[in-house]
C-alpha positions as CSV (number, residue, x, y, z in Angstrom):
1,M,16.3,31.5,-26.1
2,S,14.1,32.4,-23.1
3,D,10.7,33.7,-24.1
4,I,9.5,34.4,-20.6
5,V,11.6,35.3,-17.6
6,L,10.4,35.9,-14.0
7,K,12.8,37.3,-11.5
8,N,12.4,37.8,-7.7
9,I,8.6,37.4,-7.8
10,S,7.0,37.8,-4.4
11,S,3.4,38.0,-3.2
12,R,1.3,36.6,-0.4
13,F,1.5,33.0,-1.7
14,V,4.6,33.1,-4.0
15,N,8.3,33.7,-3.4
16,L,10.1,32.9,-6.6
17,E,13.7,33.7,-7.4
18,R,13.7,32.8,-11.1
19,L,11.7,31.0,-13.8
20,E,12.4,30.8,-17.5
21,I,10.5,29.2,-20.4
22,N,12.0,29.0,-23.9
23,K,10.1,29.9,-27.1
24,G,7.7,27.1,-28.1
25,E,8.4,25.2,-24.9
26,L,5.6,23.4,-23.0
27,A,6.6,23.8,-19.4
28,V,4.6,21.9,-16.8
29,L,4.3,23.2,-13.2
30,V,3.4,20.5,-10.7
31,G,2.8,20.7,-7.0
32,P,0.4,19.9,-4.2
33,S,-2.8,21.9,-3.5
34,G,-1.8,25.2,-1.9
35,A,1.7,25.3,-3.4
36,G,1.0,28.6,-5.1
37,K,0.6,27.3,-8.7
38,T,-2.6,29.2,-9.5
39,S,-1.3,32.3,-7.7
40,L,1.7,32.3,-10.0
41,L,-0.4,32.1,-13.1
42,N,-2.5,35.0,-11.9
43,I,0.7,37.0,-11.3
44,I,1.9,36.4,-14.8
45,A,-1.5,37.2,-16.3
46,G,-1.6,40.5,-14.3
47,F,-4.5,39.7,-12.0
48,V,-2.5,39.8,-8.7
49,A,-0.2,42.5,-7.3
50,H,3.4,41.4,-6.8
51,R,7.0,42.5,-6.5
52,G,9.6,41.5,-9.1
53,T,10.0,41.6,-12.9
54,I,8.2,39.7,-15.7
55,T,9.7,39.7,-19.2
56,L,7.8,38.4,-22.1
57,G,9.5,38.3,-25.5
58,Q,12.3,40.5,-23.9
59,K,9.7,43.1,-23.1
60,S,8.8,44.0,-19.5
61,V,5.1,43.5,-18.9
62,E,4.7,43.7,-15.1
63,S,3.3,47.2,-15.3
64,L,0.9,46.4,-18.1
65,P,-2.8,45.6,-17.5
66,P,-3.9,42.0,-18.3
67,F,-5.5,42.8,-21.7
68,K,-2.2,44.3,-23.0
69,R,0.1,41.4,-22.1
70,K,-0.8,39.1,-25.0
71,I,-1.4,36.2,-22.7
72,G,-4.0,33.5,-23.2
73,Y,-5.4,32.0,-20.0
74,L,-7.5,28.8,-19.8
75,F,-9.0,28.7,-16.3
76,Q,-10.0,25.5,-14.5
77,D,-13.7,26.5,-14.7
78,L,-13.4,27.5,-18.4
79,F,-15.7,30.6,-18.1
80,L,-17.4,30.3,-21.5
81,F,-20.0,33.0,-22.0
82,P,-23.3,31.1,-21.6
83,H,-25.4,33.6,-23.7
84,M,-23.0,33.3,-26.6
85,T,-22.6,30.6,-29.2
86,V,-19.3,28.9,-29.7
87,S,-18.5,31.1,-32.7
88,Q,-19.3,34.2,-30.7
89,N,-17.1,33.1,-27.8
90,L,-14.2,32.9,-30.2
91,K,-14.9,36.2,-31.9
92,I,-15.0,38.2,-28.6
93,A,-11.5,36.8,-27.8
94,M,-10.2,38.2,-31.1
95,K,-11.4,41.8,-30.5
96,S,-7.9,43.0,-29.6
97,R,-6.6,41.8,-33.0
98,K,-8.6,44.5,-34.8
99,L,-9.6,42.2,-37.8
100,S,-12.0,43.3,-40.5
101,N,-15.3,41.5,-40.6
102,G,-14.1,39.3,-43.4
103,Q,-10.9,38.4,-41.6
104,L,-12.8,37.7,-38.4
105,E,-15.1,35.2,-40.1
106,E,-12.1,33.6,-41.9
107,E,-10.1,33.3,-38.7
108,T,-13.0,32.0,-36.7
109,S,-13.6,29.2,-39.2
110,R,-9.9,28.4,-39.2
111,I,-9.7,28.0,-35.4
112,L,-13.0,26.1,-35.2
113,E,-11.6,23.6,-37.8
114,M,-8.2,23.4,-36.0
115,F,-9.9,22.4,-32.8
116,R,-12.4,20.2,-34.6
117,V,-15.4,22.0,-33.3
118,S,-16.7,23.5,-36.6
119,S,-20.0,21.6,-36.2
120,L,-20.6,23.3,-32.9
121,A,-20.2,26.9,-34.1
122,S,-23.9,27.8,-33.5
123,S,-24.2,25.8,-30.3
124,F,-24.4,27.4,-26.8
125,P,-22.2,26.1,-23.9
126,N,-25.0,24.4,-22.1
127,Q,-25.5,22.2,-25.2
128,L,-21.9,20.9,-25.2
129,S,-20.4,17.9,-23.5
130,G,-17.5,18.3,-21.1
131,G,-14.9,17.4,-23.7
132,E,-16.5,19.7,-26.2
133,K,-16.5,22.6,-23.8
134,Q,-12.8,21.9,-23.2
135,R,-12.0,22.1,-26.9
136,V,-14.0,25.4,-27.3
137,A,-12.2,26.9,-24.2
138,M,-8.8,26.0,-25.7
139,A,-9.8,27.4,-29.0
140,R,-10.9,30.7,-27.4
141,A,-7.6,30.9,-25.5
142,V,-5.7,30.5,-28.7
143,A,-8.0,32.8,-30.7
144,S,-6.5,36.0,-29.3
145,K,-3.1,34.9,-30.8
146,P,-1.3,35.0,-27.4
147,R,2.5,35.2,-26.9
148,L,2.1,33.0,-23.9
149,L,-0.6,30.5,-23.0
150,L,-1.4,29.7,-19.4
151,L,-3.5,26.6,-18.4
152,D,-4.7,25.9,-14.9
153,E,-5.6,22.2,-14.6
154,P,-7.9,22.4,-17.6
155,F,-8.6,18.6,-17.7
156,S,-9.2,18.0,-14.0
157,H,-13.0,17.7,-14.3
158,L,-12.9,15.2,-17.2
159,D,-13.0,11.5,-17.1
160,Y,-9.6,9.7,-17.6
161,K,-10.1,8.7,-21.2
162,T,-11.4,12.0,-22.4
163,A,-8.7,13.9,-20.5
164,R,-5.9,11.7,-22.0
165,Y,-7.3,12.1,-25.5
166,L,-7.5,15.9,-25.2
167,R,-4.0,16.1,-23.7
168,H,-2.6,14.4,-26.8
169,E,-4.6,16.6,-29.1
170,F,-3.5,19.7,-27.2
171,K,0.2,18.9,-27.4
172,K,0.0,18.3,-31.1
173,L,-1.6,21.7,-31.6
174,Q,0.8,23.4,-29.2
175,K,3.8,22.2,-31.2
176,K,2.1,23.1,-34.5
177,L,1.6,26.6,-33.3
178,N,5.0,26.8,-31.6
179,L,3.2,28.4,-28.6
180,T,5.1,29.0,-25.4
181,T,3.0,27.4,-22.7
182,L,2.9,27.1,-18.9
183,F,0.6,24.2,-17.9
184,V,-0.3,23.7,-14.2
185,T,-1.3,20.3,-12.8
186,H,-0.7,17.9,-9.9
187,N,-1.3,14.9,-12.2
188,L,1.8,13.0,-13.1
189,H,0.1,11.6,-16.2
190,E,-0.3,15.1,-17.6
191,A,3.3,16.1,-16.6
192,Q,4.7,13.1,-18.3
193,E,2.6,13.3,-21.5
194,L,2.9,17.1,-22.0
195,G,6.0,18.5,-20.4
196,D,9.1,19.4,-22.3
197,K,10.3,20.6,-18.9
198,I,8.8,20.0,-15.5
199,M,9.0,22.4,-12.6
200,V,8.1,21.4,-9.1
201,M,6.4,24.1,-6.9
202,E,6.3,23.8,-3.1
203,N,5.4,26.4,-0.6
204,G,5.4,29.2,-3.2
205,S,8.8,28.5,-4.8
206,I,10.3,26.2,-7.5
207,S,12.1,23.4,-5.6
208,Q,13.2,21.3,-8.6
209,T,13.3,21.5,-12.4
210,G,14.0,18.7,-14.8
211,S,12.7,16.2,-17.3
212,F,10.0,13.7,-16.4
213,A,12.6,10.9,-16.1
214,D,14.7,13.0,-13.7
215,L,11.9,13.6,-11.3
216,W,10.1,10.3,-11.7
217,L,13.0,8.0,-11.2
218,E,14.2,10.0,-8.2
219,Q,10.8,10.8,-6.6
220,E,11.4,8.6,-3.5
221,A,14.7,10.4,-2.8
222,T,13.3,13.8,-3.6
223,G,10.2,13.4,-1.4
224,L,7.7,14.3,-4.1
225,S,4.9,12.4,-2.2
226,F,2.1,14.5,-3.8
227,L,2.8,13.1,-7.3
228,E,0.9,10.1,-8.6
229,K,3.4,7.2,-8.5
230,P,3.6,4.5,-11.2
231,N,4.1,0.9,-10.2
232,L,7.7,-0.1,-10.7
233,L,8.0,-3.8,-10.8
234,N,11.5,-5.0,-10.1
235,G,12.7,-8.3,-11.5
236,Q,14.5,-9.8,-14.5
237,I,13.8,-11.3,-17.9
238,Q,13.5,-15.0,-17.7
239,R,13.3,-15.9,-21.4
240,K,12.3,-14.5,-24.8
241,L,9.2,-16.3,-26.2
242,G,10.0,-15.4,-29.9
243,N,6.6,-13.9,-30.6
244,G,7.3,-10.4,-29.7
245,L,7.0,-11.1,-26.0
246,V,9.3,-11.8,-23.1
247,E,8.6,-13.5,-19.8
248,F,9.5,-11.3,-16.8
249,K,9.9,-12.7,-13.3
250,W,8.5,-10.2,-10.7
251,G,8.8,-11.6,-7.2
252,D,6.8,-14.9,-7.3
253,K,4.9,-13.9,-10.4
254,L,5.6,-14.2,-14.1
255,L,4.5,-11.4,-16.5
256,L,4.4,-11.2,-20.2
257,V,5.8,-8.0,-21.5
258,A,6.4,-6.7,-25.1
259,D,9.9,-7.4,-26.4
260,E,11.4,-4.1,-27.5
261,G,14.8,-5.7,-28.2
262,V,16.5,-4.4,-25.1
263,N,17.2,-5.8,-21.6
264,F,15.4,-4.3,-18.7
265,E,15.3,-4.8,-14.9
266,Q,12.0,-3.0,-14.2
267,V,8.5,-2.9,-15.7
268,I,6.3,0.2,-15.3
269,I,2.5,0.3,-15.2
270,W,0.4,3.2,-14.1
271,P,-2.3,2.6,-11.4
272,S,-5.0,3.8,-13.7
273,D,-3.9,1.3,-16.4
274,I,-4.7,-1.7,-14.1
275,H,-8.2,-3.3,-14.2
276,I,-9.6,-4.5,-10.9
277,L,-12.7,-6.8,-10.4
278,P,-14.2,-8.5,-7.4
279,L,-15.0,-11.7,-9.5
280,Q,-12.8,-13.8,-11.7
281,P,-13.1,-12.3,-15.3
282,E,-13.6,-14.4,-18.4
283,G,-10.9,-14.7,-21.0
284,P,-7.2,-15.5,-21.0
285,V,-5.3,-15.5,-17.8
286,I,-2.3,-13.5,-19.2
287,N,-1.1,-11.1,-16.5
288,R,-4.1,-11.7,-14.3
289,F,-3.6,-12.3,-10.6
290,M,-5.7,-12.7,-7.5
291,G,-4.9,-10.7,-4.3
292,N,-6.4,-8.9,-1.4
293,I,-7.1,-5.3,-0.7
294,K,-4.7,-4.1,2.1
295,K,-5.2,-0.3,1.9
296,V,-7.5,2.3,0.3
297,T,-6.6,6.0,-0.1
298,T,-8.2,8.9,-1.8
299,I,-6.5,11.4,-4.2
300,D,-8.8,14.1,-5.5
301,H,-11.7,12.4,-7.2
302,N,-10.0,9.0,-7.5
303,I,-9.4,6.0,-5.2
304,I,-6.1,4.3,-4.9
305,I,-6.5,0.6,-4.0
306,H,-3.4,-1.1,-2.6
307,V,-3.5,-4.8,-3.5
308,Q,-1.3,-7.5,-2.0
309,L,-0.3,-10.2,-4.5
310,G,1.7,-12.8,-2.7
311,L,5.2,-11.2,-2.3
312,N,4.2,-8.3,-4.4
313,T,2.0,-5.2,-4.0
314,L,0.3,-3.0,-6.6
315,S,-1.5,0.3,-6.6
316,V,-4.6,0.5,-8.7
317,M,-6.5,3.8,-9.4
318,V,-10.2,3.9,-10.1
319,E,-12.7,6.7,-10.1
320,S,-14.7,7.2,-6.9
321,H,-18.0,6.3,-8.4
322,Y,-16.6,3.1,-9.9
323,F,-15.1,2.1,-6.5
324,K,-18.6,2.5,-4.9
325,T,-20.1,0.4,-7.6
326,L,-17.7,-2.4,-6.9
327,G,-18.5,-2.3,-3.2
328,L,-15.0,-3.3,-2.2
329,R,-13.7,-3.3,1.4
330,L,-10.4,-4.0,3.2
331,N,-9.2,-7.6,2.9
332,D,-11.6,-8.4,0.1
333,P,-10.3,-10.8,-2.5
334,V,-9.9,-9.2,-6.0
335,Y,-8.6,-9.9,-9.4
336,V,-6.2,-7.5,-11.1
337,L,-5.5,-7.5,-14.8
338,L,-2.2,-5.8,-16.0
339,R,-3.0,-5.0,-19.6
340,L,-0.2,-6.3,-21.8
341,W,-0.1,-3.1,-23.9
342,C,0.2,-0.9,-20.8
343,L,3.3,-2.7,-19.5
344,R,6.7,-1.4,-20.5
345,G,10.2,-2.6,-19.6
346,I,12.7,0.0,-18.6
347,S,16.2,0.3,-17.4
348,A,17.6,2.9,-15.0
349,S,18.2,5.3,-17.9
350,T,14.9,4.8,-19.8
351,P,11.9,7.1,-19.2
352,G,8.5,5.6,-18.7
353,N,5.5,5.8,-21.0
354,N,1.8,5.9,-20.4
355,C,-0.4,3.3,-21.9
């Protein structure tokens, strides 16, 4: 059953016919910068004037002020109160729940423990790391016990490993709480890892809705050029090695891929799961190849390096500062390492997985 329904929403940056999210569903809204994603969140939260109807829990809320909508909102910039401790930041979010002092202390302790930040209760925001601030901000957003949770690219300022870890943690908590959620991103990793349903927003309206596999496998045809694209390596299994591995022929290269007991014609690996080095690394040569840099592009704070490997090409994603450290230029020779545990064989009907 739909928990939130938007109909005929229009404003300066949004022109939306209909949007529905079911109870407990984690819907991900993807789209390029300027598509209207944040504007839509602000409309739902009550911060932006609009035309149209918003129903939450079968109750019309478009005429209600933000503080009466029972909506939690995690902004990209977090907005933790710098003069308050972690515990105080949570307590101020629970004011609308009208708890007794005893209940307030008990609920604060419960939420701190749930988000694994109990040890930070008396710390101030400027004493926290980026990942810790993110946990506290999520805890505060949940503390008000919202009917709907809105998140606006909350992990965009974190490094890749921290962001991926927190995404996994967040999804587990979201399912545990059965919390209806709308998560905005333009990162395909986040869309794949989080989304029960993915909605594509372009020019202020929803252009497509589907599962990750629907949109990912068809993204060339659907023209979703703003999405981060995985490397799809076409080929065929050459032989099974009998030790949990298969040998996969990809153009003029041979890869070792985990044997999952099914045949596949493609192997997927994400650009951020490929290691790149200017010098030959030590260690085994499994799935290690030498190539040349043919193109370099920038996406947000990351660099996409396009590497030519004989008859094949690969896209490798690194953080900007790491790219500068490597000192790489066009046509430079490089070594790429396709981590065995990050490669997955797929058929046309199999969704991909992150490493």
